[in-house]
LOGUPA-907622 format. One record per residue (C-alpha): x, z, y; residue number from 1. Coordinates in Angstrom, 1 decimal, m for minus. Layout:
N
ATOM      c1      c3      c2    n
ATOM       X       Z       Y  NUM
...
END
This chain:
427
ATOM      c1      c3      c2    n
ATOM   m63.8    17.1   m19.8    1
ATOM   m63.9    14.7   m22.8    2
ATOM   m61.0    15.0   m25.1    3
ATOM   m58.6    12.1   m25.4    4
ATOM   m59.0    12.3   m29.2    5
ATOM   m62.8    11.8   m28.8    6
ATOM   m62.2     8.8   m26.5    7
ATOM   m59.7     7.3   m28.9    8
ATOM   m61.8     7.7   m32.0    9
ATOM   m65.2     7.1   m30.5   10
ATOM   m64.5     4.6   m27.8   11
ATOM   m67.8     2.7   m28.3   12
ATOM   m69.8     5.9   m28.1   13
ATOM   m68.1     6.9   m24.8   14
ATOM   m68.6     3.3   m23.4   15
ATOM   m72.3     3.4   m24.4   16
ATOM   m72.8     6.8   m22.8   17
ATOM   m71.2     5.7   m19.5   18
ATOM   m73.5     2.7   m19.5   19
ATOM   m76.5     4.9   m20.0   20
ATOM   m75.5     6.9   m16.9   21
ATOM   m75.0     3.8   m14.8   22
ATOM   m71.2     4.4   m14.7   23
ATOM   m68.5     1.8   m15.3   24
ATOM   m67.4     1.6   m19.0   25
ATOM   m63.9     0.7   m17.5   26
ATOM   m63.3     4.4   m17.1   27
ATOM   m62.9     4.8   m20.9   28
ATOM   m60.6     1.7   m21.2   29
ATOM   m58.5     2.9   m18.3   30
ATOM   m58.0     6.3   m19.9   31
ATOM   m57.0     4.6   m23.2   32
ATOM   m54.5     2.3   m21.4   33
ATOM   m52.9     5.3   m19.5   34
ATOM   m52.8     7.2   m22.8   35
ATOM   m51.0     4.4   m24.5   36
ATOM   m48.5     4.2   m21.7   37
ATOM   m48.0     7.9   m21.8   38
ATOM   m47.5     8.0   m25.5   39
ATOM   m45.0     5.1   m25.4   40
ATOM   m43.0     7.0   m22.8   41
ATOM   m43.0    10.1   m25.0   42
ATOM   m41.6     8.0   m27.8   43
ATOM   m38.9     6.5   m25.6   44
ATOM   m38.0    10.0   m24.3   45
ATOM   m37.7    11.4   m27.8   46
ATOM   m35.4     8.4   m28.8   47
ATOM   m33.2     9.1   m25.7   48
ATOM   m33.0    12.8   m26.5   49
ATOM   m31.9    11.9   m30.1   50
ATOM   m29.2     9.6   m28.7   51
ATOM   m28.0    12.3   m26.4   52
ATOM   m27.8    14.8   m29.2   53
ATOM   m25.7    12.4   m31.2   54
ATOM   m23.5    11.7   m28.3   55
ATOM   m23.0    15.5   m27.7   56
ATOM   m21.9    15.9   m31.4   57
ATOM   m19.5    13.0   m31.0   58
ATOM   m18.1    14.4   m27.8   59
ATOM   m17.2    17.6   m29.6   60
ATOM   m14.9    15.7   m32.0   61
ATOM   m13.1    13.7   m29.2   62
ATOM   m11.0    16.5   m27.7   63
ATOM    m7.8    15.0   m28.9   64
ATOM    m8.8    11.4   m28.1   65
ATOM    m7.2     9.2   m25.3   66
ATOM    m8.4    10.0   m21.7   67
ATOM    m9.9     6.5   m21.3   68
ATOM   m12.1     6.8   m24.4   69
ATOM   m13.3    10.3   m23.2   70
ATOM   m14.1     8.9   m19.7   71
ATOM   m16.1     6.0   m21.2   72
ATOM   m18.1     8.4   m23.4   73
ATOM   m18.7    10.7   m20.5   74
ATOM   m20.1     7.8   m18.5   75
ATOM   m22.4     6.9   m21.4   76
ATOM   m23.6    10.5   m21.5   77
ATOM   m24.3    10.5   m17.8   78
ATOM   m26.2     7.2   m18.1   79
ATOM   m28.4     8.6   m20.9   80
ATOM   m29.2    11.6   m18.9   81
ATOM   m30.2     9.6   m15.8   82
ATOM   m32.5     7.3   m17.9   83
ATOM   m34.0    10.4   m19.6   84
ATOM   m34.6    12.0   m16.2   85
ATOM   m36.3     8.9   m14.9   86
ATOM   m38.5     8.6   m18.0   87
ATOM   m39.5    12.3   m17.8   88
ATOM   m40.5    11.8   m14.1   89
ATOM   m42.6     8.7   m15.0   90
ATOM   m44.1    10.6   m17.9   91
ATOM   m45.2    13.5   m15.6   92
ATOM   m46.7    11.0   m13.1   93
ATOM   m48.7     9.2   m15.9   94
ATOM   m49.8    12.6   m17.3   95
ATOM   m51.1    13.6   m13.8   96
ATOM   m52.8    10.2   m13.4   97
ATOM   m54.4    10.4   m16.8   98
ATOM   m55.7    14.0   m16.2   99
ATOM   m57.1    12.9   m12.8  100
ATOM   m58.9    10.0   m14.4  101
ATOM   m60.3    12.2   m17.2  102
ATOM   m61.7    14.6   m14.6  103
ATOM   m63.9    11.8   m13.3  104
ATOM   m65.5    10.9   m16.6  105
ATOM   m68.9    12.5   m17.1  106
ATOM   m70.1    14.2   m20.3  107
ATOM   m71.6    12.3   m23.2  108
ATOM   m75.3    11.7   m23.1  109
ATOM   m77.2    13.4   m26.0  110
ATOM   m78.9    11.1   m28.4  111
ATOM   m82.3    12.8   m27.6  112
ATOM   m82.1    12.0   m23.9  113
ATOM   m84.5     9.2   m22.7  114
ATOM   m82.6     6.2   m21.3  115
ATOM   m83.1     5.1   m17.7  116
ATOM   m81.3     5.3   m14.3  117
ATOM   m84.1     6.7   m12.1  118
ATOM   m86.5     9.6   m11.9  119
ATOM   m89.3     7.3   m13.0  120
ATOM   m87.7     7.3   m16.5  121
ATOM   m87.8    11.1   m16.8  122
ATOM   m90.3    12.4   m19.4  123
ATOM   m92.8    15.2   m18.8  124
ATOM   m92.5    17.4   m21.9  125
ATOM   m95.2    20.0   m21.1  126
ATOM   m97.3    21.4   m18.4  127
ATOM   m98.7    24.9   m17.6  128
ATOM  m101.5    25.9   m15.3  129
ATOM  m103.9    23.9   m13.2  130
ATOM  m103.5    23.2    m9.5  131
ATOM  m105.9    25.2    m7.3  132
ATOM  m109.1    23.6    m6.2  133
ATOM  m109.0    24.5    m2.5  134
ATOM  m112.2    24.6    m0.4  135
ATOM  m110.1    23.4     2.5  136
ATOM  m107.2    21.0     3.0  137
ATOM  m104.0    23.0     2.0  138
ATOM  m101.4    23.2     4.6  139
ATOM   m97.6    22.7     4.1  140
ATOM   m95.4    25.7     4.1  141
ATOM   m93.8    25.0     7.4  142
ATOM   m97.1    25.3     9.1  143
ATOM   m98.1    28.4     7.1  144
ATOM   m94.8    30.1     7.8  145
ATOM   m94.7    29.5    11.5  146
ATOM   m98.3    30.6    12.0  147
ATOM   m97.7    33.8    10.0  148
ATOM   m94.5    34.4    12.0  149
ATOM   m92.3    34.6     8.8  150
ATOM   m90.4    31.3     9.2  151
ATOM   m88.5    30.6    12.4  152
ATOM   m87.0    27.1    12.5  153
ATOM   m86.1    27.1    16.2  154
ATOM   m83.9    30.1    16.0  155
ATOM   m82.3    28.9    12.8  156
ATOM   m81.2    25.7    14.6  157
ATOM   m80.0    27.8    17.6  158
ATOM   m77.8    29.9    15.3  159
ATOM   m76.4    27.2    13.0  160
ATOM   m77.7    23.8    13.7  161
ATOM   m80.1    21.5    11.7  162
ATOM   m81.2    22.4     8.2  163
ATOM   m81.0    26.2     8.9  164
ATOM   m83.9    28.6     9.5  165
ATOM   m84.6    32.3     9.8  166
ATOM   m86.9    34.3     7.5  167
ATOM   m88.7    37.1     9.4  168
ATOM   m90.5    40.3     8.3  169
ATOM   m92.7    39.7     5.2  170
ATOM   m90.9    36.3     4.7  171
ATOM   m87.5    38.0     4.4  172
ATOM   m89.0    40.7     2.2  173
ATOM   m90.7    38.1    m0.1  174
ATOM   m87.3    36.3    m0.5  175
ATOM   m85.6    39.6    m1.4  176
ATOM   m88.4    40.7    m3.7  177
ATOM   m88.2    37.5    m5.7  178
ATOM   m84.5    37.9    m6.2  179
ATOM   m84.8    41.5    m7.3  180
ATOM   m87.7    40.8    m9.6  181
ATOM   m86.0    37.8   m11.2  182
ATOM   m82.8    39.8   m11.8  183
ATOM   m84.7    42.8   m13.3  184
ATOM   m86.8    40.6   m15.6  185
ATOM   m83.8    38.7   m16.9  186
ATOM   m81.8    41.9   m17.5  187
ATOM   m84.5    44.2   m18.8  188
ATOM   m86.6    41.8   m20.8  189
ATOM   m84.6    38.7   m21.5  190
ATOM   m81.3    40.4   m22.4  191
ATOM   m78.9    39.0   m19.8  192
ATOM   m76.0    41.0   m18.3  193
ATOM   m76.0    41.0   m14.5  194
ATOM   m72.9    39.8   m12.7  195
ATOM   m72.2    40.1    m9.0  196
ATOM   m69.4    37.5    m8.5  197
ATOM   m67.4    36.5    m5.4  198
ATOM   m69.1    33.9    m3.2  199
ATOM   m65.7    32.2    m2.5  200
ATOM   m63.6    30.8    m5.3  201
ATOM   m60.4    28.9    m5.8  202
ATOM   m60.4    25.1    m6.1  203
ATOM   m59.6    25.2    m9.8  204
ATOM   m62.8    27.0   m10.5  205
ATOM   m64.8    24.1    m9.1  206
ATOM   m62.7    21.7   m11.2  207
ATOM   m63.7    23.8   m14.2  208
ATOM   m67.4    23.2   m13.7  209
ATOM   m67.1    19.5   m12.8  210
ATOM   m67.8    20.0    m9.1  211
ATOM   m64.3    18.8    m8.3  212
ATOM   m63.0    16.2    m7.7  213
ATOM   m66.3    14.3    m7.8  214
ATOM   m68.4    16.3    m5.3  215
ATOM   m65.8    17.4    m2.8  216
ATOM   m67.7    15.9     0.1  217
ATOM   m70.7    18.1    m0.6  218
ATOM   m68.7    21.4    m0.5  219
ATOM   m67.6    23.8     2.2  220
ATOM   m63.9    24.8     2.1  221
ATOM   m61.4    27.1     3.8  222
ATOM   m58.4    24.8     3.6  223
ATOM   m55.8    27.4     4.6  224
ATOM   m56.6    29.8     1.7  225
ATOM   m57.9    27.1    m0.7  226
ATOM   m61.2    29.0    m1.0  227
ATOM   m64.5    27.2    m1.5  228
ATOM   m68.0    28.5    m0.8  229
ATOM   m69.9    28.4    m4.1  230
ATOM   m72.5    25.7    m4.4  231
ATOM   m74.0    27.7    m7.3  232
ATOM   m73.3    30.9    m9.3  233
ATOM   m72.6    28.5   m12.2  234
ATOM   m69.1    28.1   m10.7  235
ATOM   m67.8    31.7   m10.9  236
ATOM   m69.7    32.3   m14.1  237
ATOM   m68.1    29.3   m15.9  238
ATOM   m64.7    30.6   m14.9  239
ATOM   m65.4    34.3   m15.7  240
ATOM   m63.5    33.8   m19.0  241
ATOM   m61.1    31.2   m17.8  242
ATOM   m58.0    30.9   m20.0  243
ATOM   m59.3    33.5   m22.4  244
ATOM   m59.7    33.5   m26.2  245
ATOM   m62.9    35.4   m26.9  246
ATOM   m62.7    37.6   m30.0  247
ATOM   m64.7    37.1   m33.2  248
ATOM   m68.3    38.3   m32.9  249
ATOM   m68.3    38.3   m29.1  250
ATOM   m70.6    35.3   m28.8  251
ATOM   m73.2    34.6   m27.5  252
ATOM   m72.6    35.9   m24.0  253
ATOM   m75.7    35.8   m21.6  254
ATOM   m75.1    36.3   m17.9  255
ATOM   m77.3    36.3   m14.9  256
ATOM   m76.1    36.3   m11.3  257
ATOM   m77.5    36.1    m7.8  258
ATOM   m75.6    34.2    m5.1  259
ATOM   m76.3    32.3    m1.9  260
ATOM   m75.4    28.7    m2.4  261
ATOM   m73.7    26.4     0.1  262
ATOM   m73.9    22.7     0.0  263
ATOM   m73.5    19.9     2.6  264
ATOM   m76.8    18.3     2.1  265
ATOM   m76.6    14.6     3.2  266
ATOM   m80.2    13.7     3.9  267
ATOM   m81.7    10.5     5.3  268
ATOM   m84.8    10.5     7.5  269
ATOM   m88.0    11.2     5.5  270
ATOM   m90.4    14.0     4.4  271
ATOM   m87.6    16.2     3.0  272
ATOM   m86.5    16.9     6.6  273
ATOM   m89.5    19.1     7.2  274
ATOM   m89.6    22.8     6.1  275
ATOM   m87.2    24.6     3.9  276
ATOM   m87.0    22.4     0.8  277
ATOM   m83.4    21.3     1.5  278
ATOM   m80.8    23.2     3.4  279
ATOM   m77.1    23.8     3.6  280
ATOM   m77.6    27.4     2.5  281
ATOM   m80.1    28.8    m0.1  282
ATOM   m80.4    31.6    m2.6  283
ATOM   m80.5    31.2    m6.4  284
ATOM   m80.6    33.4    m9.5  285
ATOM   m78.5    31.7   m12.2  286
ATOM   m78.6    32.0   m15.9  287
ATOM   m75.4    31.3   m17.9  288
ATOM   m74.5    31.3   m21.6  289
ATOM   m71.3    31.0   m23.6  290
ATOM   m72.2    30.2   m27.2  291
ATOM   m70.7    28.9   m30.5  292
ATOM   m71.2    25.2   m30.9  293
ATOM   m73.7    25.3   m33.7  294
ATOM   m76.0    27.5   m31.6  295
ATOM   m76.1    25.8   m28.2  296
ATOM   m79.2    23.6   m28.9  297
ATOM   m81.3    26.6   m29.8  298
ATOM   m79.8    28.6   m26.9  299
ATOM   m80.8    25.9   m24.5  300
ATOM   m84.4    26.1   m25.6  301
ATOM   m84.3    29.9   m25.2  302
ATOM   m82.7    29.6   m21.7  303
ATOM   m85.4    27.2   m20.6  304
ATOM   m88.1    29.5   m22.0  305
ATOM   m86.7    32.4   m20.0  306
ATOM   m86.9    30.4   m16.8  307
ATOM   m90.4    29.2   m17.7  308
ATOM   m91.5    32.8   m18.3  309
ATOM   m91.0    33.6   m14.6  310
ATOM   m93.1    30.6   m13.5  311
ATOM   m96.0    31.8   m15.7  312
ATOM   m95.7    35.4   m14.4  313
ATOM   m96.0    34.1   m10.9  314
ATOM   m99.1    32.2   m12.1  315
ATOM   m97.9    29.0   m10.5  316
ATOM   m98.6    25.6   m12.0  317
ATOM   m95.4    24.0   m13.3  318
ATOM   m94.2    21.3   m15.7  319
ATOM   m91.1    20.8   m17.8  320
ATOM   m89.4    17.4   m17.4  321
ATOM   m86.6    16.1   m19.6  322
ATOM   m84.1    14.1   m17.4  323
ATOM   m83.2    10.6   m18.3  324
ATOM   m79.6     9.5   m18.8  325
ATOM   m79.1     8.3   m15.2  326
ATOM   m80.5    11.6   m13.7  327
ATOM   m78.3    13.9   m15.7  328
ATOM   m75.8    16.1   m13.9  329
ATOM   m72.1    15.2   m14.3  330
ATOM   m71.3    18.0   m16.8  331
ATOM   m74.7    18.0   m18.7  332
ATOM   m75.3    16.3   m22.0  333
ATOM   m79.1    17.2   m21.8  334
ATOM   m81.3    18.8   m19.1  335
ATOM   m84.8    20.0   m18.5  336
ATOM   m86.1    20.4   m15.0  337
ATOM   m88.8    22.9   m14.2  338
ATOM   m91.0    21.7   m11.4  339
ATOM   m93.7    23.8    m9.5  340
ATOM   m96.7    22.1    m7.8  341
ATOM   m96.7    22.4    m4.0  342
ATOM  m100.2    21.4    m2.8  343
ATOM   m99.3    21.4     0.9  344
ATOM   m96.4    19.1     0.4  345
ATOM   m98.3    17.2    m2.3  346
ATOM   m95.4    17.1    m4.7  347
ATOM   m93.6    18.7    m7.6  348
ATOM   m90.6    20.8    m6.6  349
ATOM   m87.6    21.5    m8.9  350
ATOM   m87.1    25.2    m9.2  351
ATOM   m84.8    25.1   m12.2  352
ATOM   m82.5    22.7   m14.0  353
ATOM   m81.5    23.9   m17.5  354
ATOM   m78.5    22.1   m19.1  355
ATOM   m76.4    22.1   m22.2  356
ATOM   m72.8    21.1   m21.3  357
ATOM   m71.4    21.4   m24.9  358
ATOM   m67.6    22.0   m24.6  359
ATOM   m67.2    19.8   m21.5  360
ATOM   m66.8    22.7   m19.0  361
ATOM   m64.9    24.9   m21.5  362
ATOM   m62.2    22.3   m21.9  363
ATOM   m61.8    22.1   m18.1  364
ATOM   m61.7    25.9   m17.7  365
ATOM   m59.9    26.5   m21.1  366
ATOM   m62.5    29.0   m22.5  367
ATOM   m62.1    29.4   m26.2  368
ATOM   m63.2    31.7   m29.0  369
ATOM   m62.0    32.7   m32.4  370
ATOM   m64.7    32.1   m35.1  371
ATOM   m63.2    34.8   m37.3  372
ATOM   m60.0    36.8   m37.7  373
ATOM   m56.9    34.6   m38.2  374
ATOM   m58.8    31.3   m37.5  375
ATOM   m57.8    28.7   m35.0  376
ATOM   m59.4    29.1   m31.5  377
ATOM   m62.2    26.6   m30.6  378
ATOM   m63.8    25.7   m27.3  379
ATOM   m67.1    27.4   m26.6  380
ATOM   m70.2    25.7   m25.5  381
ATOM   m71.6    26.5   m22.1  382
ATOM   m75.2    26.4   m20.8  383
ATOM   m76.7    27.0   m17.4  384
ATOM   m80.0    27.1   m15.6  385
ATOM   m81.7    28.4   m12.5  386
ATOM   m83.8    31.4   m13.1  387
ATOM   m85.1    30.6   m10.4  388
ATOM   m84.0    28.7    m7.3  389
ATOM   m85.1    29.7    m3.8  390
ATOM   m86.5    28.7    m1.4  391
ATOM   m88.6    26.3    m3.4  392
ATOM   m90.3    29.2    m5.2  393
ATOM   m91.2    30.6    m1.8  394
ATOM   m92.7    27.2    m0.9  395
ATOM   m94.8    27.1    m4.0  396
ATOM   m96.1    30.7    m3.4  397
ATOM   m97.0    30.0     0.3  398
ATOM   m98.7    26.8    m0.5  399
ATOM  m100.5    27.8    m3.8  400
ATOM  m101.5    31.3    m2.6  401
ATOM  m102.7    30.3     0.9  402
ATOM  m106.2    31.2     2.1  403
ATOM  m108.5    29.5     4.5  404
ATOM  m107.7    32.0     7.3  405
ATOM  m104.0    31.2     7.1  406
ATOM  m103.0    34.3     5.2  407
ATOM  m101.1    34.3     1.9  408
ATOM  m101.8    36.4    m1.2  409
ATOM   m98.8    38.1    m2.7  410
ATOM   m98.4    37.3    m6.5  411
ATOM   m99.3    40.4    m8.5  412
ATOM   m95.8    40.8   m10.1  413
ATOM   m94.1    40.9    m6.7  414
ATOM   m96.3    43.6    m5.1  415
ATOM   m94.2    46.5    m6.4  416
ATOM   m91.2    44.9    m4.7  417
ATOM   m93.2    44.3    m1.5  418
ATOM   m94.0    48.0    m1.0  419
ATOM   m97.5    47.3    m2.2  420
ATOM   m98.2    44.5     0.3  421
ATOM  m101.0    42.4    m1.2  422
ATOM  m101.6    39.8     1.6  423
ATOM   m99.3    38.4     4.2  424
ATOM  m101.2    38.1     7.5  425
ATOM  m100.3    37.0    11.0  426
ATOM   m99.6    40.0    13.3  427
END
């Protein structure tokens, strides 16, 4: 959430940022208008309270006055009270309306972000690895998986409907191996503390990350309990220190968590329908950081490097793409996407999106820290990134490590987690 003070004092900057995202600049002006109305009501209410206090003092000296004068003064007191009550009710209504509007305004766009509204304006920052030179035409993962008997689309649809699938045997083990290896690497080598959070959270947690109210149509909810299935571990991790003031010297905090992720994917007809690229349920290992403001830029580069490290260890060709302003997530001020090459699909697949959110999420979740003893609390900066997201890493492995006979070589780093299995073959 952007602070009202920032919108008041840097209106042109906020308007410019909204324009870069393709959002209406009117959002900023509406917020200022509601803010002005709210402040005017606050002034009126304070004036009425002052009048009421004066009337109370006057009332105390009127005990011996004529009954008619006392009655008239009592009526004036009642009228003041009714006006004040109406003002306070209107003040609360405006306050709620203003907060609701502020929740719909996205984060500022960092000055280093390339301008543009579509993916064609994203900028490739660097690449690693070269795509395999196959002696045969590489097959897409859905063909590989079905022939190996490790992906079952028919039974997935039978169980849950479209956009669901079942992973079988070595396919299920590969998924589990990736999750375990990612967690171990981030904890043992990159210095993250592992968290196992709930997969259902309260609505205010989604508001804290920026998922609500904007993306409510893409989320799954238990209305009776007001519990929402997490769309990403970013949600519980953001709210882990909700309404807390972190003590001096406690930052940075680096967390890693595995969760399944649940999203109502709304897809049109096209190539994304095939395979496991998009689904209503998928697994992801999430990296999350709470930092002091002056450190967040450097911490973002480190977070991105940690995610890249996994791509290199898997020996899969990937590239780092800086997102343009129109492609940024709602809460992000700056983002890098990591994309792995999938030769069977013939496209780059996003396996991680690393973002700096500044104090945007911290304001919504009220996460603060004290820089030193006795100083005023400040909002932390938050950063997040996939480390990495499944099933797209599975897609990249199946398509890059496929062999002419239809088998798939298991990446070297995963073999200890696959009970020594080196090649996945059809039974």
